[in-house]
C-alpha distance (Angstrom), angle and dihedral (degrees) to the residues before:
residue distance angle dihedral
X1 . . .
X2 3.82 . .
X3 3.82 119.9 .
X4 3.81 126.1 -162.1
X5 3.76 114.1 -144.9
X6 3.77 118.7 -161.2
X7 3.83 113.8 -135.3
X8 3.84 122.1 -170.1
X9 3.82 111.9 -133.8
X10 3.80 127.9 -175.1
X11 3.78 120.4 -101.6
X12 3.82 85.9 52.2
X13 3.84 92.3 -86.3
X14 3.89 119.3 140.2
X15 3.86 118.1 -148.8
X16 3.87 126.2 -171.0
X17 3.90 123.2 -146.4
X18 3.87 125.7 -162.0
X19 3.89 118.9 -132.6
X20 3.83 124.9 -139.7
X21 3.93 115.4 -102.5
X22 3.82 114.1 -89.4
X23 3.86 117.5 -130.2
X24 3.81 112.0 -126.8
X25 3.93 101.7 170.3
X26 3.81 116.5 92.5
X27 3.80 116.7 -156.2
X28 3.89 113.1 -141.0
X29 3.89 123.3 -168.4
X30 3.89 120.7 -164.2
X31 3.88 119.5 -171.1
X32 3.87 117.7 -141.1
X33 3.85 131.9 -176.1
X34 3.82 130.5 -171.5
X35 3.83 111.4 -114.0
X36 3.81 116.9 -98.9
X37 3.79 134.4 179.4
X38 3.77 113.1 -121.9
X39 3.83 88.7 -176.1
X40 3.84 118.4 26.0
X41 3.78 130.8 -149.6
X42 3.83 113.8 -91.0
X43 3.82 130.9 -152.8
X44 3.80 115.7 -98.4
X45 3.79 135.7 -167.1
X46 3.80 117.7 -153.2
X47 3.79 140.5 164.3
X48 3.79 126.4 -111.5
X49 3.82 109.9 -86.8
X50 3.82 95.0 27.5
X51 3.81 127.1 124.3
X52 3.80 114.8 -122.2
X53 3.80 131.3 -167.7
X54 3.79 122.6 -157.0
X55 3.80 113.6 -168.2
X56 3.78 142.2 173.0
X57 3.77 138.0 -176.9
X58 3.78 111.3 -132.8
X59 3.77 137.0 -177.6
X60 3.81 136.2 -171.7
X61 3.80 142.3 128.5
X62 2.87 116.8 -86.8
X63 3.81 92.0 24.9
X64 3.84 105.2 -98.9
X65 3.77 129.7 -114.4
X66 3.83 110.0 -111.6
X67 3.82 126.9 -144.2
X68 3.84 126.7 -178.6
X69 3.83 124.2 -149.2
X70 3.81 138.1 -170.5
X71 3.82 111.7 -155.4
X72 3.80 88.2 -22.1
X73 3.83 96.0 -49.7
X74 3.80 117.0 115.9
X75 3.80 114.9 -112.6
X76 3.80 116.7 -133.5
X77 3.83 122.1 -159.3
X78 3.81 113.9 -101.3
X79 3.81 139.5 142.2
X80 3.85 91.0 -61.7
X81 3.82 99.6 35.4
X82 3.81 124.7 59.8
X83 3.80 122.7 -178.8
X84 3.80 114.6 -159.2
X85 3.85 130.7 -177.9
X86 3.80 121.0 -173.3
X87 3.78 117.5 169.1
X88 3.78 107.6 -51.8
X89 3.80 92.9 -17.7
X90 3.81 123.7 95.3
X91 3.80 125.2 -176.0
X92 3.79 139.2 -174.0
X93 3.81 110.8 -155.0
X94 3.82 117.4 -165.7
X95 3.80 122.6 -171.4
X96 3.81 129.5 -157.3
X97 3.81 95.4 13.9
X98 3.83 113.9 -142.9
X99 3.84 130.4 -159.9
X100 3.81 89.6 -106.6
X101 3.83 88.3 61.0
X102 3.80 87.0 72.8
X103 3.82 97.9 111.1
X104 3.79 148.8 104.7
X105 3.81 114.2 -71.1
X106 3.80 126.0 -162.3
X107 3.79 139.6 175.1
X108 3.79 124.5 -153.5
X109 3.81 121.7 -155.5
X110 3.82 115.3 -164.3
X111 3.78 139.3 172.7
X112 3.80 134.5 155.8
X113 3.81 90.1 -78.5
X114 3.83 94.5 58.3
X115 3.80 142.3 -79.5
X116 3.80 142.5 -91.8
X117 3.82 133.4 -161.4
X118 3.79 133.5 -153.2
X119 3.84 123.2 -166.8
X120 3.79 140.1 -169.9
X121 3.80 141.5 167.9
X122 3.79 123.5 -117.1
X123 3.82 114.0 -155.0
X124 3.81 115.4 -161.4
X125 3.82 119.9 -161.6
X126 3.81 109.0 -157.0
X127 3.77 121.6 -133.1
X128 3.78 116.2 -99.8
X129 3.80 133.9 51.9
X130 3.76 128.6 -47.9
X131 3.82 114.1 -125.6
X132 3.80 116.9 -84.0
X133 3.79 134.4 174.4
X134 3.79 120.0 -114.1
X135 3.80 87.0 -173.3
X136 3.81 126.0 10.1
X137 3.78 131.8 -142.5
X138 3.82 112.4 -91.8
X139 3.80 135.0 -141.1
X140 3.78 110.8 -89.7
X141 3.79 136.9 -164.5
X142 3.80 119.2 -164.7
X143 3.76 135.7 171.7
X144 3.76 117.8 -109.1
X145 3.82 113.2 -82.7
X146 3.82 90.7 17.4
X147 3.82 120.3 118.9
X148 3.82 121.6 -90.2
X149 3.81 113.6 -145.6
X150 3.82 121.1 179.8
X151 3.79 116.4 -177.4
X152 3.80 137.6 174.3
X153 3.79 140.9 159.9
X154 3.81 120.5 -120.1
X155 3.79 133.5 -175.5
X156 3.78 132.5 -170.3
X157 3.82 97.0 74.2
X158 3.80 100.5 -95.1
X159 3.79 115.8 -145.4
X160 3.79 91.4 -155.5
X161 3.79 134.1 23.1
X162 3.79 119.6 -165.9
X163 3.81 129.5 -174.6
X164 3.80 119.9 -154.0
X165 3.81 134.0 -172.9
X166 3.79 116.5 -155.5
X167 3.80 88.7 -16.7
X168 3.82 96.4 -51.2
X169 3.81 123.5 106.4
X170 3.80 111.0 -108.5
X171 3.77 114.8 -116.6
X172 3.79 135.5 176.2
X173 3.79 143.1 60.9
X174 3.81 92.2 -75.0
X175 3.80 91.2 72.5
X176 3.80 116.8 74.8
X177 3.81 116.7 -171.4
X178 3.78 129.8 -171.5
X179 3.82 134.9 -179.9
X180 3.77 117.6 -172.7
X181 3.82 131.1 151.1
X182 3.82 93.3 -13.0
X183 3.82 92.5 -51.0
X184 3.80 115.4 118.1
X185 3.82 121.6 -167.5
X186 3.78 136.2 -175.0
X187 3.81 115.7 -167.0
X188 3.80 130.7 -172.4
X189 3.78 105.9 -174.3
X190 3.82 98.5 -157.6
X191 3.77 119.1 22.1
X192 3.79 125.4 -141.4
X193 3.83 128.3 -169.2
X194 3.83 90.8 -99.8
X195 3.82 89.7 62.4
X196 3.79 89.8 73.7
X197 3.81 112.8 106.7
X198 3.81 145.9 75.1
X199 3.80 117.0 -41.8
X200 3.81 122.6 -161.7
X201 3.78 130.9 -171.5
X202 3.80 117.1 -155.7
X203 3.83 119.8 -163.6
X204 3.80 115.5 -166.3
X205 3.79 137.3 -174.8
X206 3.81 134.2 151.7
X207 3.79 90.2 -85.8
X208 3.78 98.1 56.3
X209 3.80 150.7 -63.2
X210 3.81 132.5 -83.1
X211 3.80 126.9 -169.8
X212 3.79 136.7 -170.5
X213 3.81 126.7 -173.7
X214 3.81 137.6 -167.1
X215 3.79 138.8 174.9
X216 3.79 120.1 -118.0
X217 3.80 118.0 -158.8
X218 3.80 119.4 -165.9
X219 3.79 103.8 -152.0
X220 3.78 116.5 -140.0
X221 3.81 131.6 166.3
X222 3.77 128.4 -168.5
X223 3.81 114.2 -121.9
X224 3.79 116.6 -85.0
X225 3.80 126.9 -171.7
X226 3.78 103.8 -135.1
X227 3.81 88.6 178.5
X228 3.80 117.2 31.9
X229 3.79 127.1 -145.4
X230 3.79 114.2 -94.3
X231 3.80 129.9 -148.6
X232 3.78 114.2 -93.7
X233 3.81 127.2 -147.9
X234 3.83 117.2 -170.8
X235 3.75 141.5 165.1
X236 3.78 121.0 -98.3
X237 3.83 113.7 -77.1
X238 3.79 92.5 11.3
X239 3.80 124.6 126.2
X240 3.78 116.2 -101.2
X241 3.81 117.4 -145.7
X242 3.79 122.0 -162.1
X243 3.77 117.2 -170.1
X244 3.83 134.5 -179.0
X245 3.78 138.9 158.8
X246 3.82 121.5 -126.9
X247 3.82 133.7 176.3
X248 3.80 134.2 -169.3
X249 3.79 142.5 140.5
X250 2.93 114.9 -92.8
X251 3.80 96.1 29.6
X252 3.80 106.7 -91.7
X253 3.78 124.6 -115.8
X254 3.80 112.8 -125.7
X255 3.78 132.3 -142.7
X256 3.81 123.1 -177.3
X257 3.80 122.8 -152.5
X258 3.81 133.9 -163.2
X259 3.76 102.2 -153.0
X260 3.83 98.4 -40.8
X261 3.81 97.2 -32.2
X262 3.84 119.1 102.9
X263 3.79 113.9 -118.2
X264 3.80 115.0 -117.4
X265 3.79 119.7 -156.5
X266 3.80 113.8 -110.8
X267 3.81 143.8 108.2
X268 3.80 91.0 -48.9
X269 3.82 100.1 43.7
X270 3.79 133.1 35.0
X271 3.80 129.0 175.5
X272 3.81 137.7 -167.6
X273 3.81 136.7 -177.6
X274 3.81 117.2 -169.9
X275 3.82 131.5 148.3
X276 3.81 90.0 -0.5
X277 3.82 91.2 -57.7
X278 3.82 115.3 122.6
X279 3.81 120.5 -162.1
X280 3.81 135.1 -171.8
X281 3.79 121.7 -171.8
X282 3.81 121.5 -164.8
X283 3.79 112.5 -167.7
X284 3.84 128.8 -148.1
X285 3.76 96.7 0.8
X286 3.81 113.2 -155.4
X287 3.79 131.8 -153.0
X288 3.80 89.0 -107.6
X289 3.81 88.9 63.9
X290 3.75 93.6 57.6
X291 2.95 123.3 129.6
X292 3.81 97.1 28.8
X293 3.83 125.6 175.6
X294 3.83 112.3 -144.1
X295 3.83 125.5 -167.8
X296 3.81 133.1 -175.7
X297 3.82 116.4 -158.8
X298 3.80 119.2 -163.4
X299 3.81 118.2 -166.7
X300 3.80 139.8 175.9
X301 3.83 136.7 152.2
X302 3.79 90.7 -77.6
X303 3.80 95.9 55.9
X304 3.80 144.3 -76.9
X305 3.79 141.1 -90.0
X306 3.81 135.7 -167.0
X307 3.76 136.5 -152.5
X308 3.83 124.3 -171.0
X309 3.79 139.2 -172.5
X310 3.80 140.0 167.0
X311 3.79 131.1 -110.8
X312 3.81 118.3 -147.7
X313 3.81 126.4 -175.7
X314 3.77 117.2 -148.6
X315 3.79 112.6 -135.5
X316 3.83 126.8 -134.4
X317 3.76 112.7 -128.3
X318 3.89 123.7 -169.8
């Protein structure tokens, strides 16, 4: 804006002078910095009932607003939680730590220039004892189809007990588990070859984990004829008896053959298998049945074996 100032000059003459423009805009400069953590949060491990302090050193212009979180949920000050800010230092103080305080903690610092976050984990060890085994499960060898029983004694009041076979949790109606008065039992009533392997029991509570392992062997043996069939020579119309001795685990199943035809129980043929002794009786043998080739086949899950002999009928000549 231009102002005209009247000036009185002698000789009664009036002269007007112009003034320079006057500046009316003030320039203002404000410095800002994105928040940053000079000292970050660090992981801590504490015991139930302790007092813990989480702290950071933070900078930023203007000084940032600070917000604390537990597993993503904002923490509000109360009788157990105190939030303190002194200079560049900020602290979260928690009294009487509980197992549920075991979580991820974070603090966010924000201003109009941006924000920054620092995180840590708080590990809370509950009061009381971790599980431990007074007696462990032991290696076991059982015969096929026999029961498998694994038993141990555990203390420390486990909240969860898990049984594993070869690293995988056991599952199914075949597995019966029991936990009573510190004694833990796993029972498989009838073993199969697939039950062989390493078994592990895992006892867990908030204080810790204890494990015990043992090997289970399911014993099987392929059939073996400890006494072979022998050739039989009989009179016409007599009864021929073939006898052998065979072992195996589990007990083998037997099948008798005449030549290549399976023997079927009936008036002509009868069989028995007791105390590892196998018997075949052939009644009223005729001349047409001589010579006869007889075979006993023994079979189980481990394999099979055969034993053979010949039947000869002696003729009557006049």
